[in-house]
N, C-alpha and C positions, 0 to 999 in steps of 0.2 A: 630329437633327430640331432644326429650327430654335427659335427661342425668341418669346414673346408679353409683352409689356408692356402691361399691364392699368389706365386712369388712370382712378383716380376722382374727379368732379368732386362735391368736398365740400362748392357751396350745394343739393346734390341728395339729396346720400347722407341727410340727414335724413330726410326722406320718402320714399325709396327706393334703399334699401342696395342694390339691385343696379342702377341705372343707373350704366351701368360698360361705357367704351370700352377694343375692342381694338384695337393697334396689334402685326402681325404682320410678322413678312419680317427680325425678325434673325438672324443666320448662327450668333452663337457669343454666349456667356452676357454676356461682358463689354462688345461694344459694347451690349448691351440694357441691361444697368445704368450704361453712362455715358448713353442716351436717357434713362433713367428718372433718374436726376441732374438732368439738367440743364432737363429737364420739369418737375418740381419745383423748380430752385430760380430757372425762368423763373416761374413762378406766384409764387413769396413776392417778386421783385423788381419787380412787376409793384404787388404792395401797401404796398411799402418806399418811405416817407415822410422826410424830416429831420425831425431831432427824435426821431423817431418810437423805444420803449422796446422792445424784446424781448416784451416782455409783449404791446402793444397786439399788436407783428406776427404773433403769433404767435396772436391770438383772431384777426384778417381771416383769418386761413389756414386757422383751420378753417372759419369759412364759405364764403371764394371762390376757398379756395386748388382745389393740383391735388395727388390725392396718387399712386404709383405703387410695383406688384411687379412683377416680372420673374419670368414662369413656362416654366420648359421643361423638358425628358423627365421629369427631378430632379424635378418639384414646384417649387413657391418657393425661387426660388434669392437674394432681394433685394427687401427693400421700404425706398421713398425715407426713409420715416416715420422708421427707424431712425438717418437725419442730419442732421434738424430743425432740432434745436437748433444743428449745427454750420453748416446754411445760414444760419440766424436771422444767427449772429453774426459771420457771414465773407460779405459780401456779396460775388453772382458778376463774376466781368467776364471782358471777351467772347465769346470762344467757351462761356463754362461755364455759360452759360441759351440756347445757338443748339441744341436736339436740333431743328428743320427741316433745318440747314445736314445733322446727321447722319446725320438720315434720308434727304434728298436723294441723300444719299454712296454709299447701299448700294444701293442699284438702278445696276448696271451703265451704262455713258454707251452701249452698243451695243446694250441690251437690245429684242429688237425678238419679234414671235408675231405666227403666220397661223394661223386656225382655221380650219380647214375641218368645216360639224357636218350628221347628218341625221338626221331621225328614221326611227326602226323603219318594215317594209315592211309600211303600213296605208294604206288608202283613205284618199282624197280627204274631209271640208277636215283629215283629222288630219296631214294627212305635213307638212313643210316641213321648207325647209333654209337653212342662211344661212355667210358667209366672212366672218369677221373680219379686222382685217390691224389692225396696231395695231404706231405706230415715230416715235421721233423725225422730225422732219422738217426741222429745222434742227439742225446740229451745238451741241455747247454751246459760250457764248462765253466760259466763266469758270468752270472745276470748280474751281480753287480758291475760286473765294467762291461756290462754294454756287449757280451764275449756270446751273441747268439749265432750257432749254429743254421746253413740257411736252406730256407723248406725248399722241398725237393717236388718233385711233379712225377705223375705215371699216367698219360691217359693211353686205352686201348680205345681201340676204335673198329666198328664191324660197316663196311662199306653199304649191306644190304641187310636183310630179315639173319637176324642169326641165327644160321642152319650147320649140317654136319658139315658140307661145303664150301660156308662162305666164310673165307679170312679172317684173322683179330691182329691186327695188327697194334703195335705198343711201338710208344717214344716214352722217354724220361728226359725230366729239362729245370732245371732249377727257378724261383717264382720269389720275386723279391714282396717286401713287406709292404711296400702300396698295397700292392695287389691284392693281399692277403686283405690288407685292413679297409680296404673300401668294401671285400666279400663283411666281411663281419657286418661294419657299419650299417650295410644296405641290409643287411638279416636283423640289426635289433632295431632297424629304424623300421621297417617293414612290420615289427613286432612277431616275428618270426621262430624264434626263440623262445619257445613255453615248454613246458609238458603236452602231447598232443591223445595222451596216451588210452582217453579212452574217447576219440574222436574215433569213428572209422569212412573209410575210404569212400569218396563218391565214385558213382559211373562214369568210369573212363568217358569222353565224348569224341566221338568218332571220327575218325580223322585231325582229331589234334594231337598238338605232341605230350609226351610228360616227363617229369623234371623230379628226381627223389633225392633233396639229399640227406647227409650223415654229419654233425658238425658238434664236433668237441670244439670244450674253450672252459677252463676257470673248472676245472674240475665238474660239467656235468657236457650230456649228449643230448642233443637230439635230433628228430628225424622226421623233415620236413617233404610232406607227397603234394605237388599239385594237384590232385584229383581230388584229399583230401580236404581242399583249403575253403572257406566263401570265393565268392567271384572276386574280391578288390584287393586282396589278397594272393590268388590264383593271377589274376594278371600283373601284379606286384613281381611275382617271384617271374616270372617266363618276363617279362620286359622291362624289369630294372636289373635283379639277381643275376638271372642266367648268363643276361652280353657280361658280367661283370666276370663272372666264372672265364665265361669262355675266353676274354682279355689274357686271364693266368697262362694260355697256353700262348706262348710263342708265336707269333706270326707265322714264323720257318716251318714250322712242326705245323699247322693247319697245311698251310700250303705244301707242305711234301706228299700229306696225311688228301690230300683234294686231290694231286693228281696222281696220287697211285687210286685215287677211287676210278676218276675217268678211265685208267685204264684198265682199274679192274672189269667195269661196266663194256669197255670195247673189246673186252678177250684178251686183251696185251698182258695183262697182270695175272696169272698162277693163281687157281686155287690149289691149299695144300692139300 
């Protein structure tokens, strides 16, 4: 299983102890710990001033800094707070506080994803389908310097069963590294990235949703279809992976598509 870094914003911690951010997608505990260390050191260095005493820096960190812990399949494996005194007395240099570059480097440069999803066999207005394409449209200019072009996404949405008179709406958007790594980590955690060329697609369950993904990373491409998976992986794909895939699309995009779908079924959005 992959590792997650839990980030605690100290400014909000006093009033809301559950105010934490999950940063997913770390393949090993070592890289997750390094990210946690860099992130805490970065928050500390932002508060460091010339002539400042360790006591004053420590006090400011408790108010405005960030703390991190690393959680893996074996539980909590690291708490950055345990190294706070070392961080205070040894200012970070160079990449020691550059957590963003480290995180960006975790996503394979060639990562790409195509997802085709259709709702179950239900009557209008409940059925809809979409196709999501995600990839980099420009090659990285300088990987070593952490200069990665953003991931770009395009969704094509059908508000009904695709037919000649049914419109296909398209929206484009940018996707952050965190969302991509979350999906990539889930696919690996669910053991979904391997050769399925010898597998035959099973029968489609009547009324059930269907998801098909094509994933490229590290020079390989995998095709995953929910109808070809054994029950446990089928459930994992639909219940764990697909919600994360949907979250790649910004909420305002989904809201616009849903508004148009409702208008289409009311007859107030014209067909082509």
